[in-house]
N, C-alpha and C positions, 0 to 999 in steps of 0.2 A: 766235567762240570755238570752239576745237576741241581735243579731247584728243589726246594723242600717246603711246599706250601703248608700252612697250618692245617692240622688234622691228619696229614699223611703219616702212616706208621712205618717205622724203620723195618728193614728187611732182615733176613737171616744171614749170619756170618758164614764164611767158608769153613769147611771142616778141616781140622788139623790132620796132617799126614802122620799120625802117631805110629801106625803099623809099619810103614816104610822106614821111619826113623829108628824104630826099635830094632830093626834088622841090621842097623849099622851102615845104612847107605850114605854115601858121600854126596856133596853138592852136585857132582857130575851126573849122578843118577837121575836128577830131575830134568835133565835136558836143557836145550838152549833157551827155553822159555823163561829161565830164571833171571835173565837180564832185564833190568828196569828200562822201560821205554822213555825216551826223551820226547819233549813236545816240539822240537824244532832245533835249529842251530843255536846253541847258547850264545848269549851276548855277555861280554865281560864288563865289570864295573857296576857302579850304582850302590845305593844305600837302601836297604829294606827296613821299613818302619813296621815293626812287628808288635802287636798288642798281646801282652800277657795279662789276663783278666785281673789277677790279684798279685800283689808283690810277694815273692817267695821269702822263706826264712833261710834258705840255703840255695846255692847255685849248683850243687852236686847231689845226685840221688844215691850216694853210697849208703846213707842211713835214713833215707826219707822217700816217701812216695807221693808227696803233695803235688797236685796238678801244676802249679806255677813252676815248681822245680823241674818236673819232667818236661816242661816246654823248653827250658833253657839249657839244662845240663848236657843233652846230647850234641849241642853245637860245639861244645868244648871237649867233652869227655866221652869217649866212644865205648862200644861194647864189642864182644867177640863177633857177633853177627847182626844182621838186620833181617827183615822179613818182607816179602812181597805181598800182594793182595791175596795170594793163596796160602799164606802163612808158611811158605817155603823159606828156610833160612838162606841168606845170602852172605858172602864173605864180607867181613869188615876187618877187625884186628886179627881174626882167624881166617886163613885162606882155605883150610880143609879140615874135616873132622870125621871121625868114625865113632860108632857106638858098638860095643861088644854085644853079641847075641843075648847074653844074660842081663844086659842093661846096667852092669856094674862098673864099666870102664868107658870113659869118654876121653878120646885123644884129640887134641887140637894142635894143628900146625899153625904157627903164628907168622904174621906178615913180617918180613925182614926189611931193614932200612927205615923203620919208624922211630921217630924221636919225640920225646916229650917237649912241650913248649919251652922248657928251660934248657933244652939241648941234650939232656941225658937220654941214652938209648932205652927204648921199650923192650922188655924181655919177659920171659916166662915167669920170672920172680914177681913181676908186677901182677900178673894174672893170679898167681897163687895167693899173694897177699890180699888182693881185692876180694877173692872168694872168701877168704877168712873173715874179712871185715863184713861182707854181705851176710854171711852165716851168723855172725855175732850181733850185728847192729841193724840190719835192714828189716823193716816191719814184715815184709813178705819173705825176704831172703832167709830168715830164721827157719822157715818151713821149707822153702825151695831147696836149700843146700843142707838140710838137716842130716841127710845120709851121706854127705861127702866126708869121708874119713881122712883123706889126704889129697893134696895136689902135688904131684911129682913133677919135677922140672929136669928131665934127663939132659936137655941142652937148652940154650937161651931161646930157642924158637919152637919148643914143644912143651905143652902142658897136658898132663894126664890126670884126670879126676878119677879117684877111686871111691866107690860107693859101697856102703854096707848093705843097702837094699836098693831095688830099682826105684827110679824117680821118673816116671813116664812123661812128666810135664817139663823136665829140666831143659831139654833142648829148645823149648819155646820161651824160656825165661831169660835169654841172653841179649836182648836188645839193650842199647845204651841207656834208654830211659828207665829200665828195670834193673839191670845188672852192670853198672858202669865199671870200667877198668881204670883204676886210679894209680898214681905213681907211688910205689912202695917207699921210695926215698923221702917223700913228703909226709907220708902218714905214719911210718914206722915209729913206735914209741910214743904216740900221741893218742888222744881221745878223738875219734872221727867226728863226734858230735860238736866238738869245739875247735877242730883243726882249722887253721887259717885258710886252707884250700877251699873251704865251704863258701867263703865270700870273695876269694880271688883265685879261681881255679886254674890249675895247670893240667892240661890234657894232651891228647894226641890228635884232637879233632880239627876240622877245617877252619875254626875260628879261634882267635886268641882273646882272652879276657883283657879288656882295656880299663873299664871303670864301672863302679856301681854307685850311683847317687841315690841314696835311700829316698823313697817317696817319689821318685821321678823316673829313672831309667837305668838300664845296663847297656854298655857299648861293647860289642864284639867286633874285632877286626880280622881281616883276611890273614890266614896263616900261609906265609909265602913258602914254607917248607913242608906243606902237607904231602903225605905219602901218595895220594892220588893226584898225580901231576896234572897241572892245569886247573885244578879245582882248589877252592871254591871259585865261583864266578863273581860273586858279590864282593865289593870292597869292604862293606861294613853292614852289620845288623844292629839297629838301634831298637832295643826292647823297651817298650813304653808300658808303664803301669798307670792305668786310669780307673779309679775305683767307681766313679759315677757312671751309671749306665747311659744316661742321656748324653753325657759328654763323649762316651765311646761312639754312640750312634752318629753324633755330629761330626766326629773326626773321620769316620768312614765316609760319610756323605760328602764332606768337603775335600776328601782326598788326602787328609793328613795322616791316615793310616793305610798301609798296604795289605796287611794280612792279620788275621786273628781267628781264633776258634773257640769252641766251647758249647754253645755259641758265644760270640764275643759281645753281643748286645742283648738287650731285653728281647725275649721271644716275641713280644708284641710289636717290635720294630722290624722283625726279620722280613716279612712280606714286602714292606715298603722299601727297605734297602735292597732286597733282591731284585726289585724292579728297576733300579737305577742302571743306566747304560754302562757305566764305568766299573760296576761291581759284578763279580760272579760269586757263586756259592757251591759248596761241595759237602756231601754227607759221608763220603768215604774217609778212611783214615782214623776211625775211632774203634776199629775192631779189636785192636790190641788192648784197649782200655776196658771195655765192657762196663760202661757206667751204670751205676745203681744209686737209688736214693732209699735210705732205710731209717726207721725210727728204732733206736736202741734204748734199752732200759739199763739203769744202774742197779745191779742186783745187791748193792750195799744199802739201798733205800728199802726200809722194812715193808712198806706198802706194796712195792713191786715184786716182792718175793711171792706174793699171792697170784697164782695164775689167773684167778677170776678178774683181778684188777687189770692185768695185762690184756686179757681177752676183751674186757669192756672197752679199753682204749682202742683195740683193733676194730671193734664193731662200730666205733664212733667216727671212723675216718672213711669217707666216700672216695675211693680211689679213682673212679671215673671222673668225678667232679674235680679232684685234685689234678688229674692229667689235663683236663680241658681248661680249668680256670688258671692254674699256676704255670703249667708247661705249654699252654696253647696247643695241645695235641701233639707236640713234638716228643714222641716216645711211646712206650708201651706200659700198661699196667703190669706189674711184676710182683706177684704175691709170694713167690718162693725165694729161698736163699740164693739160688742160682739164676742168673739172668736168662730171660727168654731168648736172648741172642746165642747163648751157648747150647745150641739145640741137641748136642750129643749127650748132655747131662740133665736136660730139663724133664720135668714130670708134668704133662698137661693136665693131669687129674687134680693138681693143686690149684684151687680157685681162691680169689680174694675172700677174706672173712666178710660175710654179708654186712652191708651197711644197715644197722638195726639199732636205733637209739633206745627202743624199749628194752631190748635184750641187754644192752650195755648198762642201762639204769638198774635192771634187775640183778645183774651180776655184782654191781657195786653195793647194792643193798645186802646181798648174800655175803659179801666179803666184810661186812661190818662198817660200811661207810655211808650211813644214811644222810639224806640232805638236811642241812642245817636251816635255820630261819632265813639266812641270806641266800639260800639256794645252792650253796657249795657243799661239797663232800670232803674234799682234801685239796691240798695245794702241792703242785709239782713245779720244779724249775726246769725249763726247757732251753737247751742250747741249740745252735744251728750252724753247721758248716756253711760259711758264706757262699760257697760254690752253689748251694741250693737256692740262695736268694732269700731275702727277708720275707717275701710273700709266702714261701712254703712254711716258714715258722708261724706266720700270722694265721695261715689256713689251719694248721694243727691246733694252735691255741684256741681258735674259735670253735673248732670241732669238739675239742674236749670240754670247752666251756658249756656246751649244750647238755653234757651229762653231769655237770656239777663239779668238774675238776678245774680249779682255779690255776691257771698256768702263768708262771712268772717267766716270760719269754725274754731271754737275754741274747742280743745279737752283737757279735764282736767282729773286729777285723781278723784276718786269717791267722796271723801269728799269735794273737791273743787267744783265739779259739783253740788253737793247738795246745797252748800251755794250759788253759783252763780245763779242756776236755780230757787231756791225756796225762797231765801232771796233777792239777788241782782236783779233778774229778768231783766237782761240787754239783754236777748236774743230776737230775733224776731221769730226764729223757734227753736224748740228743738226736737231732735230725742230721744224719750223716750222708756222705757221698763217697762210699767206699766201693771202688770198682771191683768187678769180678775178675778183671784182667783177661788173659789169654786162656786161663784154666782155673777151675774152682779150688784146686789145692792151694796155690799161693793167694788166690783172691778171696776165698771164703774161710779157709782154715784159720787164718790169723785172727778172725773175729770171734770164733766160738771155741777155739782150742784153749783149754784151761792153762796149758803151759806157755801160752803167749800173753798172759797177763803180766805186764811189766810197766810200772809207773814211769811216765815220761817218754815211752816209746810211741811215736805217732802212729795212728791208724792200726792199732793192735786191738786186743780184747779189753777195751776200756770198760765194757759192761761188767767185767769180772764174772762172766758166765762160766759155770762149772757143771759138767755132767759127764760121768764116766762113759755112758753109752755113746755120746757125741764124740768124745775123745777117741773111743775105739773105732767108730766109723770113719772119722777123719784120718786117723793113722793108717787104717787098712786101705782106704782109697788112695792115699798118697803113694803106696808101694805096689798096688795091684797092676801087673802088666797086661792082664787080659782086658780087652776093651769093654766087653759086655759085662763082665763081673764088676769092673770099676764103675761103669755107668749105674749098675744096680745099687752099689754102695752109696753113690751120690743121691740116688732117688730115695733110698732108705733114710739117709741123713736129712734130706729136705722134709720128708714126711714127719720125722721125729721133731725137728725144729718147729714145724708148722703146728703140730699138735701141742707142743709145749709153749707155744707163743713166745719163743725165745727172743724174737724181735718182730717188728712189723715191717715187712718188705713192701715198698710202695710202688716206685716207678723206675723204669729203665729209660732215662732221658736220652734223646737223640742228639748226637753231635752235629753241629753245622759250622763250617768254616766260611768266612767271608774273605774275599780277596780282590784286589785290583786286577783287572783283566790283563794288565801288563806283567804280572808276576806269574812265572811259569815254573813247573816242576816242584810245586810246594807239597804235593801229596802223591807219593810214589809207592806207598805200601801201607800196611795196617797201622803203622805208628803215626801216619799223617804228619801233622806239623810238629810232632814230637821227635822228628828225625833230625838229621844233622844239618840240613840245608846246603850240603855240599853241591847239590845239583841245581839249586834255585838260581834263576836269573831273571832280570827285568828287561823287557823289550824297550827299545828306545822309541 
């Protein structure tokens, strides 16, 4: 448990053990420290009241990466592995794995005796079909599994991934929140985007789906046949959806909520709630997500094809003020495409575009947008992922108004935003919250890779950004096994995107979890509260 007072800056994440993994080391090679520590003797029973900030559009992340979905999905639907705080993979549906020296073959030994919640046996066929779905439909999986040419199933408990090129990030992409394993017999022959499993999931996880009352809650109940005998400890998880920030704060204050993350309340309320004797706070458990806030351009908007207009917008936004006013200091200024938390791939020479209104105005004049009699130059429509909060959109609107850009700021609920931003695409600017994840290939490539422009695919290249040099760098970094050469490719890419003003990268927000001090084992690895909750218990 750690407090996170306003103004404190988040620290650096642990380095991934890519070199060891690339040599094909198995879990045993990491030693006994791989076991996750318990916080005491677990107590059985009880109901956990868990806040998910916004209501999801799906309860399974097979074709979705939205934050609310990643909170819920892993409680029902598991992955091949999990990860501890050092990013070391831990057994889940896979008990053992090896990677060939050339990085082209991944062999997973699967846990035996596991059944789906409908009683059907879990087998390697489910793994093979899930990876196929992830490769075809998942916003990041399209890149993560791009080089997987086949998944062989020599027996029911072995899955062998064959790759055409190395994918040095793949072993870190197998958490339940990122790459869930779903039942082939439920999905086969259907569209995963509309499959009924999205709203009434069947998984192998510690909790069974009970009900989803739209606008209110989801109920998950203890799986009595869970493969990890004796777990879960909780009888039930009630997932609450509370859109109003003040109502969330009141619910934590009065003890109506036990756990939530994000942070789950307005940052302006955090210090007050952290001081309450019955509540604790935790800043770990967000390393797997790598949160970022970005301003993306719609390159189908004629004015935004002009780099001078994009640069003027960048010069109009004071990032330090944005961090302090909107995020209350909980985070880092993040001017490059790669989060400052991914230290292996960052370039400290990339600084924020200077806050310079005079230069911004000059650039707009040169681009052919003089001020009119009413003081405006042009009008742009701004969307905002609600995870960023309305205040972030208001900040950008006011900032651009100072240089004569009239902003039509439209703020929607989460599901409406997804549809309007990624299907309708009627925005000119969108204030997004696309995480870098555990590695920039799945986290950043999806945004700028021209081949990932797909209408209706959430959290993809909605900008319709196309640049052959960017494609080349992205594709080279995705397969480069040498650590230093791969790092240089990512630095080259960040410098190119920065010079092109391909987007304006703003803030790396800090995650904060609030919890009742009676709730134990809620954060045991880098996935934090996006984990299964199999180990969570409530003290009596």
